[in-house]
N, C-alpha and C positions, 0 to 999 in steps of 0.2 A: 504494501499500500503505499501510496503517496500522500507527504502532508503537504497542501498550501503554508508555506512558512510565513506566506507575507500576512494572512490571516491571524495568527498567533502573534506575528510581531506587532501587527498594527494592535490587537486583542491588548498585548502586554500595556500596550504604548498608553491604550484608551484606559484601560484598570487604575495603570500607576496615575494618569491625568483627575481619574473618578473617586480615585481614594485618595488624594490628595484637596482635591475639591470637599469629599466626605468631613475630611476629617478637619477643615477650618471650619467648616459649621460644627461639627463637634468637638471642637476643639478643649483640650486638656478636662473631661468631663470629671465631675466627684462622683463623692460615694457618699452623698445623700440619698433621703426619700425620693426627694423630687426628681433625683437626674435616673429613675429608675425608667420614667417616660421616656427622658431622652435615649436610652439606651437603646429600650425595644425599638424604635421609629430607627434607630443606626441599625441594628439588625437588619432590620426588615429594608432598610431600605437599600442597603451591600446587597444580601442578597435577592430582592426583587431586579434588580441593574446587572447585579453578573449575570441570571438568569439571561435577562433578557439581550443583551447586550451577546449572550451566544449565539442567539438567533443569527447572527452575522455568517457564520460560519452555514448557512443551509443552502447557500449556489453552489461552498465548494463541494460538500458531501453531494448534491444531485448530481455533479459532475462522478465523485464517488462512484454514485449510486450505479449508474448507465454501466462508465467499465464494471464495474461486481457481475451486472446482469448478462455480460457479454460473455463473460470470462465463465458465470454459472452456465448459461446455457453451453458452453464449448464443455465443459468438466472439469474444469482445471482446481477447483475449489468450490468449498460448501459453505452455507453461510454460517454457518459456527465459527470455521476460521478464519471467513468476512467480518464476523462480529467480535471475536479477540483480537485479530489483527490492529484491527480499527484503536478498539478500544488500549491495547498495550501505544500503539504508536503516537493516540493522540495524549497518554499518562503522565507522562515527563512534563507536556506542555500545560497539562492544569493545574499539575506542582509549580510551576514557574509564573500561570495565572493568578496561581492563592497565594501562593508565600511571598512572593513578592512587592506584589499593593495589598496582603493584608496585614504584612510589619508596618508600611508606611502607617497604615489606617490604626493598627494596632498600638503603636507609639503617639500619633500625636492624638490620639483622643483618651489615651492614658488609660483603657478599660480596666484592666481588675492587675494589679502585681505581682506575678508569678507566671513563671517558664509552664507553671503545667497547663495554665489557663489561657495561654496563648496558643500552647499547641491545640487545646480544644477548640480555641479558633478559628488557629490552621484548618486542623481535620473537617472542622465544619465546610468550609469553603470548599476544599476539595473534595466533600464527598457531593455539594449542593452544584459543581461544577462538571464533575462527575455523573450523576442524575442528568443531570441539561443536557450532556455530550447522548447519555443512552436516550432520553425522550427526544429528541431531534432525529434519532439516527434510526425511532420506531416510527415517527412521521413522514421525515424523509422517502421509505420504505413503503408506505403506505398509496405516498403522494404517485399522482400520473404522470411520466416520463416524456416529455412529446407524443404528444399524443396515444398516451395509455403506456399499457404493458404490449411490446411488441416483441414479436421474437426477431431472433438476427433474420429467420433469412425471409420472412414476413414481409422485411423492410424491402429486398429485392422487389417479388411480386409489387410490392406500394410504387416504387420508382417506374416500372415499367408499364405500369396502369398509365401512371403521368407521364410518361413517355407517348405513350401512344394516344392519351387526351391530350397534350399538345401540339403531334403530328395531324391532328383528324382538324383542331381549329387551326392551324396553320393554313391547311389543303382548305378550307372552307372559305378563311380571307382571300386566299387569292382566287377562289371561283368568284368571288363578290357574295356569297352567303352569311357574312356575318358580320 
């Protein structure tokens, strides 16, 4: 499987900018009872934006699905291998997208002191992004790809039919019928 590296670098840039912006909004949250609502808002904000920004990878995944369908029909590999390969090839980038902006956000907002709390926060972000990638894969697998699901052999028939119709139209144009 090939990865769209530009998407991940752009995503890392966008997640980093988002974490800086959110970090300035929720800068140095306190430990008082009034800050509980602000913390909840911060967690929902980060989770929602990270999952919504992940939808930007949908077009590149559709391209991967087109390649996969042809290779599946040719018998090169199955669905389970594709899912595992996609997960394993995307996971290092998911780690990168979760840890770097998560560290910036965690230190700017001074959420809760302690390394174990930071690890819990980072693992939650990694899990959220992994689930988002999986749901993206599920949605992309049922979405129509260029006029629905077609076998590679059917495209030859479709192109032949379109060529014959075009030829008939050109002949009718020459005769003045159209």
